C-alpha positions in Angstrom: 17.5 11.8 -13.2 13.9 13.0 -13.7 12.8 9.5 -14.8 14.4 8.0 -11.7 12.5 10.4 -9.4 9.2 9.7 -11.1 9.8 5.9 -10.8 10.9 6.3 -7.2 7.7 8.2 -6.3 5.6 5.5 -8.0 7.4 2.8 -6.2 6.9 4.3 -2.7 3.3 5.1 -3.5 2.5 1.5 -4.5 4.5 0.2 -1.5 2.4 2.2 1.0 -0.8 1.4 -0.8 0.0 -2.3 -0.5 0.2 -2.8 -4.3 3.2 -5.1 -4.3 2.4 -6.7 -7.7 2.8 -3.3 -9.3 6.1 -2.8 -7.5 7.6 -5.5 -9.7 6.6 -3.5 -12.8 8.1 -0.3 -11.4 11.4 -2.0 -10.6 11.4 -3.6 -14.0 11.0 -0.1 -15.6 13.7 1.3 -13.4 16.1 -1.5 -14.4 15.6 -0.8 -18.1 16.0 3.0 -17.5 19.5 2.6 -16.2 20.7 1.6 -19.6 19.7 4.9 -21.2 20.4 7.2 -18.2 23.9 8.2 -17.0 25.4 9.5 -13.8 26.4 8.1 -10.4 23.4 9.7 -8.8 21.0 7.8 -11.1 22.7 4.5 -10.3 22.6 5.2 -6.6 18.8 5.9 -6.7 18.2 2.7 -8.6 20.3 0.6 -6.2 18.3 2.1 -3.2 15.0 1.4 -4.8 15.8 -2.2 -5.8 17.2 -2.8 -2.4 14.0 -1.5 -0.8 11.9 -3.7 -3.1 13.8 -6.8 -2.0 13.4 -5.8 1.7 9.6 -5.2 1.3 8.8 -8.2 -0.8 8.5 -10.5 2.2 5.9 -8.3 4.0 2.6 -10.0 4.8 -0.6 -8.7 3.1 -3.3 -7.3 5.3 -6.5 -9.4 5.3 -8.9 -7.1 7.0 -12.3 -6.6 5.4 -11.6 -3.0 4.6 -8.3 -3.6 2.8 -8.3 -7.1 1.4 -7.3 -7.3 -2.3 -9.0 -9.5 -4.8 -7.5 -11.0 -8.0 -9.4 -11.8 -11.2 -7.7 -13.5 -14.1 -8.9 -14.5 -17.6 -7.4 -16.7 -20.3 -9.6 -16.0 -23.3 -12.9 -17.5 -24.5 -13.2 -21.3 -24.4 -15.9 -21.2 -27.0 -17.3 -18.7 -29.5 -19.5 -18.7 -32.6 -20.5 -16.1 -35.1 -18.3 -13.6 -37.1 -16.8 -11.7 -34.2 -13.1 -12.1 -33.7 -11.6 -13.4 -30.5 -9.7 -10.2 -30.0 -12.9 -8.2 -30.2 -14.6 -10.4 -27.5 -11.6 -10.2 -25.2 -11.2 -6.4 -25.6 -14.7 -5.8 -24.2 -14.1 -8.3 -21.3 -10.9 -6.5 -20.4 -12.7 -3.1 -20.5 -15.1 -4.4 -17.8 -12.6 -6.2 -15.6 -12.4 -3.4 -13.0 -16.2 -3.7 -12.4 -15.9 -7.5 -12.0 -13.0 -7.1 -9.6 -15.0 -4.6 -7.6 -18.0 -6.9 -7.3 -15.7 -9.6 -5.9 -14.0 -7.2 -3.6 -17.3 -5.9 -2.2 -18.3 -9.5 -1.3 -15.0 -10.1 0.4 -15.4 -6.9 2.5 -18.6 -8.4 4.1 -16.3 -10.9 5.7 -16.8 -13.7 3.3 -13.7 -15.6 2.1 -14.2 -17.6 -1.1 -12.5 -18.1 -4.5 -13.0 -20.3 -7.5 -13.8 -20.3 -11.2 -16.9 -19.0 -13.1 -17.6 -19.8 -16.8 -19.9 -17.1 -18.2 -22.1 -17.9 -21.2 -23.8 -15.1 -23.2 -24.9 -14.1 -26.6 -24.1 -10.9 -28.6 -26.4 -9.6 -31.2 -25.3 -7.6 -34.3 -25.7 -4.3 -32.5 -23.3 -5.5 -29.7 -26.0 -6.0 -27.1 -25.7 -8.9 -24.5 -28.3 -11.6 -24.8 -29.3 -14.1 -22.0 -26.2 -14.0 -19.8 -25.9 -17.1 -17.6 -23.4 -19.2 -15.7 -22.3 -22.2 -17.7 -20.4 -23.7 -14.7 -18.9 -22.5 -11.3 -17.6 -23.8 -8.1 -18.5 -20.7 -6.2 -21.6 -21.0 -4.0 -22.2 -17.4 -3.1 -25.5 -16.6 -4.9 -25.4 -12.9 -4.3 -22.0 -12.7 -6.0 -23.2 -14.7 -9.0 -26.3 -12.6 -9.4 -24.3 -9.4 -9.3 -21.9 -10.8 -11.8 -24.6 -11.7 -14.3 -26.2 -8.3 -13.8 -23.0 -6.6 -14.7 -22.5 -8.7 -17.8 -26.0 -7.6 -19.0 -24.7 -4.0 -19.2 -21.7 -4.8 -21.5 -21.7 -3.3 -24.9 -19.8 -4.7 -27.9 -19.1 -3.1 -31.3 -21.6 -3.5 -34.0 -20.9 -6.0 -36.8 -21.7 -5.7 -40.6 -24.1 -8.6 -40.7 -27.5 -7.7 -39.2 -28.4 -11.4 -38.7 -25.3 -12.4 -36.7 -25.6 -13.6 -33.1 -22.4 -14.7 -31.4 -22.4 -17.2 -28.5 -19.5 -16.9 -26.0 -18.2 -18.9 -23.1 -15.7 -17.0 -21.0 -13.9 -18.4 -17.9 -12.9 -16.2 -14.9 -10.7 -17.2 -12.0 -11.3 -15.4 -8.7 -8.6 -15.5 -6.0 -7.6 -14.0 -2.7 -4.0 -13.7 -1.4 -2.6 -16.8 0.1 -2.1 -15.1 3.4 -5.9 -14.6 3.7 -7.1 -18.0 2.7 -6.8 -19.6 6.2 -8.0 -16.6 8.1 -10.7 -17.6 10.6 -13.8 -15.3 11.0 -13.7 -13.3 14.2 -16.6 -12.0 16.2 -16.8 -8.7 14.4 -16.6 -10.4 11.0 -19.4 -12.8 12.0 -21.7 -10.0 13.1 -21.0 -8.0 9.9 -21.8 -11.0 7.7 -25.0 -11.8 9.7 -26.2 -8.2 9.4 -25.8 -8.2 5.6 -27.8 -11.4 5.4 -30.4 -10.3 7.8 -31.0 -6.9 6.0 -31.4 -8.7 2.7 -34.0 -11.1 4.3 -35.8 -9.1 6.9 -35.1 -5.5 5.9 -32.6 -2.9 7.2 -35.2 -1.0 9.3 -36.1 -4.2 11.2 -32.5 -5.2 11.8 -31.4 -1.7 12.9 -34.0 -2.0 15.7 -32.4 -5.1 17.0 -29.1 -3.7 18.2 -26.8 -4.6 19.9 -25.8 -7.8 18.1 -24.2 -10.6 20.0 -22.0 -13.4 18.7 -21.0 -16.6 20.5 -18.5 -19.2 19.1 -19.4 -22.8 19.5 -17.1 -25.3 17.9 -16.9 -24.4 14.2 -19.8 -22.0 14.1 -20.5 -18.4 15.2 -24.1 -18.0 16.6 -25.1 -14.4 16.0 -28.3 -12.9 17.5 -30.1 -9.6 17.6 -31.5 -8.0 20.8 -34.9 -6.5 21.8 -35.4 -3.4 24.1 -35.7 -4.3 27.7 -39.2 -5.4 28.7 -40.4 -6.1 25.1 -41.3 -9.5 23.7 -41.0 -10.9 20.2 -38.5 -12.7 17.9 -35.0 -11.6 17.0 -32.8 -12.3 14.0 -30.4 -15.2 14.3 -27.6 -16.6 12.2 -25.1 -19.4 12.1 -21.8 -18.5 10.4 -19.0 -20.8 9.5 -15.9 -19.9 11.6 -13.6 -21.1 8.8 -15.1 -19.7 5.6 -17.6 -17.1 6.7 -20.4 -18.9 4.9 -23.9 -18.2 6.2 -25.2 -21.6 7.2 -28.6 -20.5 8.4 -30.6 -17.4 9.1 -33.9 -17.4 10.9 -36.0 -15.6 13.6 -36.7 -17.0 17.0 -38.1 -15.8 20.4 
């Protein structure tokens, strides 16, 4: 009975947190528990939980910038050299997956919507330090995401190996995905302004952009045209941006009077 209550709490928690993939694991655990537990009450709780799972499974995922979920999957190294074993290489990658997923999620929360594959290439010296991380291939065009990904890989640490002269070379593919429900979401006015501000601050500086509020966005065909403002009676240029309505990609940023 205690096991059922714990599983039930975990199910409801994951349900309301939007973690539907974990729900399947919870239900699977509950289903296996019924074999070892006895009592009508236990079976009733299991039936209610499984029924709830079936009812909730069709709910749509939220696609707002604040709550969007990112998925990152790996399949193991496609190339490696040196004396390090495949399991050792994958273990360290797995230990850093949460950070990689967070980097991806943070980019999506700016309003961008992109997915694709990245093949990382890096060396590992005998002391486990990362050497010359780079991108072997990718179909993702967001340069900020790629730069942050490489910076994170630089911080990885592998175990030391016995040979002081060994240097391993690794190619490791990653697949980045967003929920199907979010792939066709068009960028709205608030999203366009948020994306533009992120790009402006990176180019012109936060202090400059904070002084150009309020920001305005106008939709023309497939592009959002976003512009800053100047205080009444002042002259000068303001930040401007063109944002793809479909993908949220920054087409152009510039300043103009």
